[in-house]
C-alpha positions, 0 to 999 in steps of 0.5 A: 141171270135174272135182274130187276129193271126199274121202268120210269113212269113215262115208259110204263105205257110200253111195259103194260104199266109195269114199273119193274121188269125182270129179265136176263142179260149179261150186259146193258146192251143185251138187256135192251134187246131183251126188253125190246123182244118182250115190249116192241118199241121200247128200245127205240125210245132209249136208243138212236137209229144206230142202237146207241143210248140217247144222251138224255137217258141215264142208266144205273146199275146198283146206283152206279152210273154206267157212263163211269163203268163200261157204258152199254157193255157194263156187265150185269149179274144175277140180282142186279138192279138197273134204273133207267132215268130220263133226263128232266129239263126245267127251270 
């Protein structure tokens, strides 16, 4: 199943400067593994050493925050759009 992943600018250096990646996965966890297989080092920027999504990284599936869905087990289907949004601090 093909889905579109929107890559934030700070991570595009890991995706050969691509802002959008298409991949196949049935959930967020599989998507991260697929991106890691294609772009080594990608997952470690988003996940801790136990494979858990870092708390300062937000994922949205079709504009829905996965924290209010099934987290990394949130199901994905053909045509979904996943946005990766790193938290920004400032004042």
